[in-house]
C-alpha positions, 0 to 999 in steps of 0.5 A: 641387089639382085635379091632385094627390091628397089623399094627395099634397097631405097628404104635401107639407104634412106634409113642409113643416110638419115642416121648419118645426117642426124649425127652431123653436128648442128654447128656443121649443119649451120656452116653448110647452110651458110656456105650454100647461102653465101655462094652465088645462086646458079640462076638469075632471079628476075622479079616475081619468079616463084621459088618454092622452099620448104619448112625444115624438119629435124636435121634437114638442110635448112632452106630459110636463109637461102629463101630470104636471100632469094626473096631479097633478090625479088623472088615470090616465095611459096611453101608446100601444103600436103593435101592428101596421101597419093596427091601432089603437093599444092604450093601456096604463096608465102612471105616472111612475116606471114602466119603459118599453120601446122599441117601433116606431121606438124610441118609449118605451111601457109594457111588455106587462104594463101593463093596457090602458085605454080613455082618456077624453081623448087627447093627440094628436101631429101634424104639421099641424092646421087650426081645424076639427080636421083633422090630418095625422100621420105618414101611417100612420093610427094615431091616426085608427084609434084615435080612430074606434075609441074613439068607437064605444065611448065618449065620448072627447075628442081634443086635439091638442098643437101649436105655433101655427106648425103651423096650416094654413089648411085640410086636405083630408080622407078618410072615414078621418080623425078630427077633433080636438075641441080643439087646444092651442097656446102662443097659444090653446085652439082649440075645433074643435067649434064651427061 
């Protein structure tokens, strides 16, 4: 890696891991989602806690069943809205049965009249993760900016959702990268806060 920049290395790893994820059969993806949803959630969900999920794209880990479970336990749900390149995501309140609009890249998101909220827990999509909580997303840095901003304002738990096969041995980082607290896969709960 000496002659390759961190960003180039991450781009190559992202491309390879997304191809691997895309090749994961749909029934195996569904079984992984079911396994994560069936497992006890690693944190207590007091009524009104705000949990931000996401609308899955393509072969991404589908958080919707877990979001439904958390809502049934009393969580207030939210979804991210892209407000502009180079800006953190805005999290807007959302609940099952409420209308969603289409945002950037056709991602389903709450409409502009949905109130902005400040999540306590973020469910985070990713392309690649390591056991230290480092992640590679899609390259625009939206979640890094969002997690870093929220952590300046309050205590927030960032939880990556992934298939076990998305794990890399190590991911190089830059100062702008935000670490995850946990990663949930079909095989295990990885607590990245432990040394």
